[in-house]
C-alpha positions, 0 to 999 in steps of 0.5 A: 494494512500497514507493516512494522516498515511503513509505520515506522516511516509514518505510512511513507513510502508511495513512491517506491514501495519495498517489497510486499508493501507494495502490495497496499501502498503502490502496486506499481512498484512491484514491476520495478524489484525482480523478486520473490518475497514471502511475508508474514506479519504480527501486530497489535495495532488499530483494536487488537491482533493483527495477523497478515500474510502475503507473496510477490512474484516480480520475476514474471516476464508478463506482468508482477503480482502480489496477493495479501490476507489480512485478519483483524478482529472480526474482519479479513481483508484481501489484497490484490495488486498487478504491475507492469513495466513498460519501459526501464523507467514507467510502470502500471499496476492495479489493485483491488480488496476484499472484506468480510466480516466474521463477527458483527459484534465484534470488538474493532468492527464498525457496526452497519456495515455489510458483510463482504466489500470490495474497492480498487485502486490505480498507481504509476511509478516513474524511475529518473536515473540522476546522480541519485536514483529517484522515484515518483510514485501516483496513486488513487485509492478507494475509488469505489468510495461507497459510504457504507466501506468507509469505516473499513477501507477508508475515504477515497485518495489521490496523492503520490510520494519521491523516493530517493536513494542516497548511494545505498547508505540512506533512503529518504520518503515523503509523501502527499496524499489528498482524502476526499471523504463522504462525511467530512471535509477533503484533507491532507496528509504529508509524511516522510521518513529516512532508512539507513543502511547499517552495513553492505 
């Protein structure tokens, strides 16, 4: 699932995903956000209407967690993310995802996929307190990488990103991801984005 915010940033944000986007982009980012957040999203991306609701608990003293549910035409997705802050500058995270089909003949549902599928991912985030605070995130996603699941979950991915906060005026994101497909040569993805603060 890609939120409106992630889409507007060209799908960047692995260096320090914000709020509920951290569940799918980089779960370890939840450990640097001491808040509770509930989000609901509706968009028209990917062959029809997409509905998403998610919640993040970043205030638990033992670990941080988030759950996301997405409904697409013919498909339902659950994402679960867990994070643990190891120190003031380092956190780790893990994620699991599950899909289930509601109707294999629905538009947008890939053919020849199982009725239920699973996959996992892991991540880590480093916070570097320079003059401008910098976060660096590393992500490994779709580690099981079964061929019959790729049309739903996508290829196996290793990558990361950088997030630079310019004194609360602007936030710069830059990501790099290397994808390993079961059906084509591996390839690179580069993305970046900029957020500007319009008020205090």
